[in-house]
C-alpha positions in Angstrom: -17.8 55.4 25.0 -15.2 57.0 22.5 -11.8 55.5 21.7 -10.1 57.8 24.2 -12.2 56.3 27.0 -11.3 52.8 25.8 -7.7 53.8 25.9 -7.9 55.3 29.3 -9.5 52.2 30.7 -6.8 50.0 29.2 -4.1 52.1 30.5 -5.7 51.7 34.1 -5.9 47.9 33.6 -2.1 47.7 32.6 -1.3 49.9 35.6 -3.4 47.7 37.9 -1.5 44.6 36.6 2.0 46.2 37.1 1.0 47.3 40.6 -0.3 43.8 41.4 3.0 42.2 40.1 5.0 44.8 42.1 3.0 44.1 45.3 3.3 40.4 44.7 7.1 40.7 44.3 7.4 42.8 47.4 5.3 40.5 49.4 7.7 37.6 48.4 10.8 39.5 49.2 12.6 39.3 52.7 15.3 41.6 53.9 18.1 40.4 56.2 21.2 42.2 57.6 24.3 40.5 58.9 27.7 41.1 60.0 30.5 40.2 57.4 31.7 36.8 58.0 28.4 35.6 59.7 27.2 32.1 58.7 24.1 32.1 56.5 21.8 29.2 55.4 18.5 29.2 53.5 16.7 28.1 56.8 18.1 31.3 58.5 16.4 33.4 55.7 13.0 31.6 55.3 12.4 29.2 58.2 12.0 26.4 55.6 13.9 23.4 56.1 13.7 22.3 52.5 14.9 25.7 51.1 18.1 26.0 49.1 19.9 28.9 47.6 19.2 29.8 44.0 21.7 29.7 41.2 22.0 33.7 41.6 23.6 33.3 45.0 27.3 34.1 45.4 28.5 32.4 48.7 31.3 34.9 49.0 29.0 37.9 49.3 28.7 37.2 53.1 32.3 38.3 53.5 32.0 41.6 51.8 30.1 44.7 53.0 27.5 45.7 50.6 23.8 45.1 49.5 22.9 41.8 47.6 19.8 40.4 46.0 19.3 36.7 45.3 16.7 33.9 45.5 16.0 31.1 47.8 14.0 28.2 46.5 11.8 25.6 48.0 9.8 23.4 45.6 7.7 25.7 43.4 8.1 28.7 45.8 10.9 31.3 45.1 11.6 34.0 47.7 13.5 37.0 46.9 16.3 37.9 49.5 17.5 41.5 50.0 20.7 40.9 52.0 22.6 43.8 53.6 26.2 42.8 54.8 27.7 45.3 57.2 31.2 45.4 58.6 31.2 47.3 61.8 34.2 45.5 63.4 37.7 46.7 63.0 40.5 44.3 61.9 42.2 42.4 64.6 45.7 41.0 63.8 48.3 38.8 65.3 51.6 40.1 64.0 55.0 38.6 63.5 58.6 39.7 62.8 59.5 40.3 59.2 62.9 39.9 57.6 63.5 42.3 54.7 66.1 41.8 51.9 68.0 45.0 51.5 67.8 46.3 47.9 64.2 45.2 47.3 61.1 47.2 48.0 59.9 47.7 51.6 57.7 45.0 52.5 53.9 45.4 52.2 52.6 45.8 55.8 50.5 42.8 55.2 53.6 40.6 55.6 53.5 41.4 59.4 50.1 39.6 59.7 50.4 36.1 61.1 46.6 35.7 61.4 43.5 37.8 61.4 39.8 37.8 62.1 39.1 40.1 59.1 37.1 38.3 56.3 36.7 41.3 54.0 39.5 42.8 52.0 41.9 45.0 54.0 45.1 47.2 53.3 48.0 48.1 55.6 50.1 51.1 56.0 53.1 52.1 57.9 52.4 54.6 60.6 54.8 57.5 61.6 58.5 58.1 60.4 60.4 55.1 59.3 63.8 54.6 60.8 67.0 54.9 58.6 67.9 51.4 57.9 71.7 51.5 58.2 72.6 48.2 59.6 71.4 44.6 59.8 69.6 44.7 63.1 66.0 44.8 64.5 64.0 48.1 63.9 60.7 48.8 65.5 58.1 50.2 63.3 54.3 50.7 63.4 51.7 49.4 61.1 47.9 49.7 60.9 45.2 48.1 58.8 42.0 49.3 57.1 39.3 47.1 56.0 37.1 47.6 52.9 34.4 49.5 55.1 36.9 52.0 56.6 37.3 50.3 60.0 40.9 50.8 61.3 42.8 48.4 63.4 44.8 49.4 66.4 48.4 50.5 65.6 50.6 47.6 66.1 54.4 47.6 67.1 56.2 45.3 65.1 59.9 44.3 64.2 61.4 44.9 60.8 64.8 43.3 60.4 66.9 44.1 57.2 69.3 41.5 56.0 71.5 40.5 53.2 69.5 37.9 51.4 71.8 35.3 50.0 69.6 32.3 50.9 67.4 30.9 48.2 63.8 29.9 48.9 62.9 26.3 49.9 60.8 24.1 47.8 58.8 21.0 49.3 57.5 19.1 46.3 55.2 16.1 46.7 55.2 13.1 44.3 51.9 12.8 42.3 49.9 10.0 41.4 47.0 10.5 39.0 44.8 8.6 36.5 45.2 8.9 32.7 43.4 12.1 31.5 43.5 13.8 34.8 44.4 17.5 35.0 47.0 18.5 37.4 47.3 21.9 39.3 50.9 21.9 39.9 51.0 24.6 42.5 48.9 22.4 44.8 51.7 19.9 45.2 54.4 22.5 46.1 55.0 24.4 49.3 57.3 27.5 49.1 58.9 29.4 51.9 61.8 31.9 52.0 63.7 33.6 54.8 62.7 37.2 53.7 59.5 39.0 52.9 58.6 39.3 49.2 57.1 37.3 46.4 58.5 33.9 45.6 57.9 33.1 41.8 57.4 29.5 40.9 58.0 28.2 37.3 57.1 24.6 36.4 58.7 22.5 33.7 56.1 19.8 33.0 57.2 19.3 29.4 58.2 15.7 30.2 55.0 14.7 31.6 52.2 13.0 29.5 49.1 12.7 31.6 47.3 11.1 28.6 49.7 8.0 28.7 50.5 5.7 31.5 54.0 5.9 32.9 56.3 7.5 35.3 57.5 11.1 34.6 59.5 13.9 36.2 58.3 17.5 36.8 60.8 20.2 37.6 60.3 23.3 39.7 62.2 26.5 40.1 61.5 29.2 42.8 63.1 32.6 42.7 62.8 35.1 45.6 62.6 38.9 45.4 66.5 39.1 45.6 66.9 36.7 42.7 68.0 33.7 44.6 66.8 30.5 43.0 66.4 26.9 44.0 65.2 23.8 42.1 63.3 20.6 43.0 61.8 17.8 41.1 59.1 15.2 41.7 57.7 11.9 40.2 54.4 12.0 38.5 52.7 8.4 38.2 50.2 8.3 35.6 48.2 5.1 36.0 45.3 3.5 34.3 43.0 2.4 37.1 39.3 1.8 37.5 38.6 0.9 41.1 35.9 -1.6 41.0 33.7 -2.7 44.0 35.4 -6.1 43.9 38.9 -4.5 44.1 37.9 -2.2 47.0 35.8 -4.5 49.1 38.3 -7.4 48.9 40.8 -5.2 50.7 38.2 -3.7 53.1 37.0 -7.0 54.1 40.5 -8.3 55.1 40.8 -5.0 57.4 37.3 -5.6 58.8 38.2 -9.3 59.8 41.0 -7.7 61.9 39.4 -4.7 63.6 35.6 -5.6 63.9 34.4 -8.3 66.4 31.0 -9.9 66.5 30.2 -8.2 69.9 30.7 -4.6 68.4 27.4 -2.5 68.0 27.5 0.2 65.4 29.0 2.8 67.6 31.9 0.6 68.5 32.3 -0.3 64.8 32.5 3.5 63.8 35.3 4.0 66.5 37.3 0.9 65.3 37.0 2.4 61.7 37.9 5.9 62.9 41.1 4.5 64.6 42.2 2.5 61.7 41.5 5.3 59.0 43.1 8.0 61.0 46.0 5.9 61.9 46.5 4.5 58.4 46.4 7.6 56.2 49.2 10.4 56.4 47.6 13.8 55.7 48.7 15.7 52.6 46.9 18.7 51.2 45.5 17.2 48.0 43.7 14.4 46.5 41.8 13.2 43.5 38.1 14.0 44.2 34.9 13.0 42.6 35.3 9.1 42.8 35.1 8.2 46.5 36.0 4.5 45.7 39.1 5.4 44.0 40.0 7.9 46.6 39.4 5.1 49.4 41.5 2.5 47.5 44.4 4.9 46.8 44.8 6.5 50.3 44.2 3.1 52.2 46.0 0.5 49.9 48.3 2.4 47.5 49.8 5.7 48.5 48.9 5.9 52.2 48.3 9.6 52.0 45.4 11.8 51.3 43.4 14.9 52.4 40.0 15.3 54.1 38.4 13.8 51.1 40.4 10.6 51.4 39.6 10.1 55.0 35.9 10.6 54.2 36.1 8.3 51.2 38.0 5.6 53.3 35.6 5.6 56.1 32.6 5.5 53.8 34.1 2.4 52.2 34.0 0.6 55.5 30.4 2.0 56.3 29.1 0.7 53.0 30.5 -2.6 53.7 29.4 -2.8 57.3 25.9 -1.7 56.4 26.1 1.4 58.4 23.8 4.0 57.0 25.7 7.2 56.1 25.3 10.6 54.4 27.9 12.7 52.8 28.5 16.4 54.0 30.6 19.1 52.3 31.5 22.4 53.7 29.3 25.2 52.3 31.3 27.0 49.5 32.3 30.7 49.9 33.3 30.7 53.6 36.9 29.5 53.0 39.3 29.0 50.0 39.0 25.3 50.3 36.4 22.7 51.3 36.0 19.9 53.7 34.2 16.6 53.7 32.8 14.3 56.5 29.9 12.2 57.2 26.7 11.7 59.2 26.3 8.1 60.4 23.3 6.3 61.7 24.1 4.1 64.6 20.6 3.2 65.3 18.1 1.4 62.9 16.4 2.3 59.8 13.1 2.7 61.6 14.6 4.5 64.7 17.7 6.4 63.4 20.4 7.7 65.8 22.4 10.2 63.8 25.9 11.6 64.8 28.8 13.4 62.9 31.7 11.4 61.9 35.1 13.1 60.7 38.4 11.0 60.7 40.4 13.7 59.2 43.7 14.4 61.1 43.1 17.8 62.4 45.5 20.7 62.9 47.5 20.3 66.1 46.0 23.3 67.8 42.4 21.8 67.5 43.1 18.1 67.4 40.3 16.4 69.1 38.2 13.4 68.2 35.6 13.9 65.3 34.1 10.4 65.9 30.2 10.5 66.8 29.6 14.2 67.6 26.3 16.0 68.0 25.1 19.1 66.1 25.9 21.0 69.2 29.4 19.7 69.5 30.1 20.4 65.8 28.9 24.0 66.4 31.1 24.3 69.5 34.0 23.0 67.4 33.6 25.7 65.0 33.4 28.3 67.8 36.5 26.9 69.4 38.3 27.4 66.0 37.2 31.2 66.0 34.9 31.3 63.1 37.0 29.5 60.4 34.0 27.6 59.3 35.5 24.2 59.5 32.4 22.2 59.5 29.7 24.7 58.4 27.0 23.0 56.3 23.3 23.4 55.3 21.6 21.8 58.3 18.2 21.9 56.4 19.5 19.2 54.2 20.3 16.7 56.9 18.5 15.1 59.8 19.3 16.4 63.3 21.7 14.4 65.5 20.9 12.8 68.6 21.4 15.3 71.4 23.1 12.8 73.9 26.9 13.4 73.9 28.6 10.0 73.7 32.0 11.4 72.8 33.1 13.6 75.6 35.5 16.5 74.5 36.5 18.8 77.4 37.7 21.4 75.1 34.4 22.2 73.6 32.5 22.5 76.9 33.0 26.3 77.2 31.3 26.7 73.7 28.3 24.3 73.9 25.0 26.0 73.8 
């Protein structure tokens, strides 16, 4: 055989290898189509309870129409996923009256939105001819919203009220306690509000704060609205050197256990006693230092008396550890909302015959304030459905044992949503 024959055979072999690799890739790929905002877990994609999303997965992709490729990994097996996110549902809005400071730009129609079911990006526009705003009174106007896929909402009738804005914005500033070396996101400790639509600019003077040295400092805030009205506020920043040891934490926990736990209590009763104490003893604020649950538990229970969901989770965990109640940490899957959430699974059975239930002592928003103590998987799903898809307790079920199916905490509000 001459050299051209050898080259021809070599080319065929290379082609065959490439074709095999392509067929192998295609054979390992799976396609999935979901509606924007629909929950998605590795188990949904592969049916493998041990699967996890690969590093190339962007959790936020489920909220935006488009085509995405990423991997799901289980042990040595990697599955390529071709995900199509479609958005076929028009935006639905709850609207509100808007006050507009005369002399500033007309408010973006988004200001009329009090709440929405739309998870993707959207824009708003005024519909029809706008009235002549000649007096400080209520004017009916029409607005409509279009999402990133072109779906249009109904036309909403709303009220726009021009006003002479001489009222400065309101600043609610929280005192801050942090450890030496901690970074502080100042905006997280401030709530801004204004009587009129428009951006409220926040400036922070933290020049007097040294987070690298223990001490008490003052931070100064200034808020300025679209009309130029300004207000000031200040807050105390307490920088402490504190390493919460087991001895420090459990010495205090043991004192509480002696008051709230009796010898006749089984594990379920102990959980309920802890739930009542933690929820009643911590006032909710929207921030906490995360990453060290013992520190968070000590600060929220025995120092500041405040905290967010991580604080409630950590405080409860401190009791479980001391009482010998097996517990697992759960964190909301990222990408579904702008923030996260923490809660626990607790085993009220034995190591040999576990009986798992969800446990969440966080003080819930008033509209959905029901017990989070000892709930089944079905009740957790029903709770999320009741909250209209805000993914409050969405998590990767493949990483956790299933709960017992017996409902031991009756919650009538969830009954219509149970499957």
